[in-house]
N, C-alpha and C positions, 0 to 999 in steps of 0.2 A: 503496499498497499504507500501511497505516495504520501509526504507529510500531510499534505492538504484535508488528505481523507482522514485524517484524527481530531480536525479542530470541532466537527458536531460531536464526536463522543467523549470529548474533552470537556467540550463545551457542556454538555449532558451531567458528565459528573459535576462539575465545578457548581454549576446552578443547583442541582438538586442536592449536593451534598449535607444540608442542614437537613432535612426531610432525614436522612437517617437517623436523625434523632428522635422521632417522633415514637409514642406507644400505641397503643390501642385507643379503639372508640367504637361507640354506635353499631353499628350492625358487627362490627369483628368480635363482637362477644358469644353474640349466636352462634357464629360459625366454632369459634375456638370450642365451644361448649360441644360440639359434635362428637371427639372422641370419646366424651361420656358415653355416650350411646351405642358404639362400636364394642363387643366384644367377641363376634365368631365372623365367619365368613356371611353368612345371611343378614347378620345385622351391618356389615361392612357395605355389601350390596344396596340395604335400602340408605344408607347415608349418603354412596355414593350417588344413587339414581332414584331415589324419590322425590318428586314434586316438591318445592320449597319455597320461600319468598316471594308471593305471588306466582307460584307454580315454577320457576324455574327451575332449570337444571343444568346448570354449569358446573359440569364434572371438573375442569383442570382450572379455573379461575377460582373456584371457591371451594369445592369439596375437596379435591387433591391438595390443592394447596394449602386450607387449612389444617386437613388433617392431616398431613405428610410434615409440614414444618411444626404443628404444635406437639403432634409427637416425639418431634426431634427436640426442638427446644423449646418446648413450653409456654410462658409468657414474656419469651425476650424475645422483642420487638425486629431487633435489626435483621435477622434472616430474611423477614418477609421483606423488610424495604431493600434489602440485597438484591434480592431475586427483582421484586419490580425494576430497580435501577440498573441490572445486568439485561433485564426484557427492557427495557427502554431502550438502553445504546445499542442491542441487535435489530431493532425498531425503527433507528436513526442511520445506522447501517444499512439495512435495505434501501430504507426512501433513496438513501446517498444513492444507493447501484440501480436501482429505479430511474430517477433522475438523469441521472448523469448517461443511462443506457436512452433514455428518449428523446432529451436534448442534445447529447452528446457533447456537452460542455461540463466539464468539473465545476464551474461557478453555481451553475443548478444544483449539482451533488453537494456542495457546501450548505448554499443557503437556503435550500427549501426545509433540511433538517433543522437550519437553524432557528427558520421562522417557526416551524412548528414547537419544540421545546421551550422556544420564549413564549409560546402563546400562556395569558395568565390563565386561563383553562384549565392546565395542564397540570400546574402545579396542586391540586387537590388530590386528582388522581395518583400523583407520585410521592404524597404526603398520607393519606389514608390507607390503610394496608386491604380495604375491601375495596380500594378505587382498582385492585390488579385487574380486575376482568376488565376493565377499559385497556389496560395497557396489552393484555396479552392478546386482546381481540383487537388491536393496533397490529400488533405484530402478527398475528395471524393473516388478516388481509392483506398486508404488505409483503408475506411471504406468497399468498394467492396469487396474486399478482406479478411477482416477479417471477412467479414458473409460469405463468402464461407469456411475459415477454420471452422465457427462455425456450418455449413451444413445449413445454411438458404437461400436457390436457393433463394426463390420468396422477401425478403428483397433484397439480392443483385441486382437482376434485377431492383426492383426500382430503388434503390439509382444509378445504370447507367442509368436510364433513366435520372432521374434529374441529374446528374453529366455533360450530353450534354450541359446545361445549366450553367454550368463555365466553359469550355473551350472543345474545339471541340478536343484536344488530348484524352480524354476520349474512343475515337472509338476504340480507341487500345487497350481498356482493355481486351476483351474476348483472343486476342492472351498471356494476362499474364496469366488469369485462365487456358487455356488448355495447356501454359509450365508448369504448377503446375502438372494439372492431367494427362497428358501424360507417364510419368513414371508409374503413377498409374492403369494405364489401358484403354483399350479402352472405357470401360461402363463407366468409370470417365473423360476421355476425350468428351465422346456425351452429358456429362451436361453441358456443355458450349455451345451448340447448339441456345439454346435459346437467350444468350448474343449475339452469333452473327449474331440472326435475328434485334436485336435492333440495331446494331450498324449499321448494314444495312440500315435498314430503315430509321435511322436520317443522314447517309450518302446520300441516294436518296433525302431525303427532304433539305439537307442543299446544296448540290451543283444546287438542281432545283429553287433553292431562290436565289443562287450566281452565276455568273459566274467567271470562272478562268480570273484573272486579265492579261491583254496584256502585260502590260508595269507597272514602278513603283517597288519599293521596296520588294512589294509583288509576283512578277513574278517568275514562276516556272519556274527552270532550273534542270532538271532532271542529267544531266551529270555530275552537278558539285555536287552531292549529295558526292561521296567520299571525295572531298576535304575539303567540307564543316564540315562533319566527324569530319575528322583529328583536324579544327580548334574547335570543341565541343569539341574533346577529350582533348586537349592540356587546353584549359578553365578549363575543369573541374578538372584536375590533379593541376594548380596551378604553379609550375615553371613557365611557360613561361610566368608567367602575373608578377613576381617581378621584373621587370621594373617599376613598377608604387609605389615602395619602394624606387626606386634610384637604384636596383643592376642592373647592366649591366648584358649583356649576356654573357653566360661562360660555360667551359664544367664542370662545378660543376651542374650547372641549366640542363644542358643536360642528365647529368648522373641520376641526379635525379628523371627526368621527366621518363626515360629509365627505371631505376629501377622499379618507378609507373606499369611502363604499365607491363614491364616484368611480377611482382607480379600478377598484376589482370588476362591480358590477358593469363598467365602461369594456374591460379589457375582455370580459365573460362574453358581452354581445357578441365583442369583433370576433370571438375565436370561434362563436359558433356559427357566426353569417361567413367565416373564411374556411369552416370546416377542417380547424386545425385541433386535428383527433389530440395532440399531446395534451392542450390546454384544456378541452371537453372532458376528458377523462377525469380532472379535478374535479372541476363544475359538478360534474355529477356523481364524485364521489364526497363532496360535502353536499349535498342535495339529499342523496341515497340514506344517505349515515346520520344524519339529522332526523327524516322522516318519522320514523318510528316511535321517536320521543316527545313529537310537538304536540300527539290528543293530550299528552301528561301536564294540564294546564297546571295544576296544584302539586307538580314533583320537578319543578326549575334546576338543577344544581348544574353548578359548572363542570363537572366531572362526563357529564354526557356529552360536552364538546370535546374530549380527549380525542376521538376517532375523527369527527367532521373536519378538527382544524388540520389534517394531515392534507386533506383537500384543499382547503383556503388557503395553508401556509405554500402548497407546491405551486396553487396559480399565481399566489402573489410572486413567486420566486420567479416563475415563466413570464410573468408579466416585468417584472423587474428586468430581466436580463435584457430582452426585448428593447424594452428602452432604454437602456443601457446603449446598446447597439444603432441607435436611432437618430443620434446626435446631442449636441451639448448642452440644450433645453430640456430635451427627454431623463438625459442622464442625471441632470443636476434636481429635477423633480423626483425620480426614481429613488435613487439615494437620499434625496431629505423624507420621502414617506418612509422607507425603511428605517431609516435613522429614528424618527419617532414612533414610530412601532416600538422598537424595542425599547428608545426612553419611556413608554407608558407599559408596556407589557410585562417588562421584566419585574419593575419595581412592583406594582400590582398583584401579581403573582408570588412576589416574595413575601407581601403582606399576608395575601389567603394561606400560603404553606406555612407562615409562623401563626396565625391565628389558629390551625388544625393540632401542628405540633404543641403550642404551648396549653391548649384545650385537654390532648391526651396526657400532657406530662400532670395538669393538673389534678387530673382524673387518676392517675397513677401513684399520686401523693397522698390523696384522701382512702384510696384503698391500702398503700403501706401501712399509713396512722391508723384506718380500722384493724388492719392485720397486727400491727404491734400492739396493739391494746387488745386484743383477744388471745392474743400467743399465750399458750399453756393454760388457759381458761376453759371450762367446760360452758359452752353457749348454747343454752337455752333458747334466747330471744335476745333479738339484737335491736337497740333504740338507737337512732339518729338525728343528733341536734343540728343546727348549724349549717347543713346541708347546701352547697350551693344550688341554684335551679339548674346549674347544667349538670351536676352531679346529681342531684332527685331524679332527673330526667333519663339520666343511661342507669340508674338504679332500678326504677321502676320499669323503665322499657327493655331493656338490653341483661339486666342482671348478671351482672360483671362478679359479684357475692361468691356466685355458684362456681366459678373459675377457685375460690380459695378455699371449697369448702364451706364457706358459709351459709347461715340461713339467710330468707329472704329479711331484708329489713324493713324496719317500720320508721317513717320518717316522723319526726316531734318537733312542734312550733317552738318556739324558744323559749317560753316562759311554759311547756309542759312538763307534767311530771311525771314518775314512774314507779309504781307502788310493787312490782315484783322484786323482790327480794334477790331472786336467779338471774335477773337480767342484767346485762350488759349495754351501758350507756357510752357511745362514745360521742364527743361534741369537737365535730369537724372544724369549728372556728378556731379550736387551740390546741384539739389534738386530746384531748382530758378523755379517761373511760374511769367508769364509777361502777 
């Protein structure tokens, strides 16, 4: 590999190095408890293949990931984050290979991965262990597409079939392959038919195993898809999130977002009109991989942009390299927009990652306080006082106490008293127990 091939992988490690220090939170605790239900082969099969969490069966990114690492490393979060880092770096290498092959330009192979890993929405997936499904899906889809470019349809289909166990978003991959092949003729487009068959079979099996939710955050609101798309678009661009850095809404923020939008949408329209297949495929990548989450009006989260951001970053890189070759004015405009994107998205992503990391560390500190207060004592009933709202939510919704062999806690108001002489009361505001 030439020296510039190392730029994006090294940048990925540098940008997300602080995320290695994060602990667990939210859904992580449910998956960490899964190993307690495995005692023999039938229970292992149940843990690996039974529909859970809205009827999903993410064999690789959740079941195998958490079962394997929790069995080996317990509650040490570092191996989980190292696995995410390694998978992300492998994805960056794949993306570089794809862009260099498509565009015949090393500049594309460097810039596209940098734009992707710098996107502020990628940071949460890299800091939250349960975000691994987004990272593994990114790797799987990139590998599928790289195999298509290499002319290996059987391997491509095999990887696609396996990628359904990473994330349901993989079902849209045939649309990406079709967008690449359509400008190259009907015969090439027909080569995607087996992929459509695989996705259709998975869709039938998935919806047979899991009914669509009729309430809660995962209820589908099809009519809200355009508004949800606009929300994700603003999140992906970055300027609307500068409030996280203490920068208030302003005309400058709006103009910067408008400039990003005009540049990307304008180039996408031009590429479609001129049938520039290399750009069209990444327009399709962004739209297709974002489409499955658009009806989730009440569950808009950063991590859902991890896979679509590949398409957006690659389109931006192709546009920037084309502009660089088009003359001094276009070169200055492209360089200015790319620099502005990095200046906005990297700090916002750092704040998002730091917030997730710090929340997980506060949660671990509270659990350590409880473990220290109960160590060596028979715990009949456990009461918690002074719990923060985020810890209270975790304790009630995700049951992290189970991982330490402790009973479900009862949360007390600050002035409440406990009459049970055998109960242990832990004051999380000061770490005291009695």
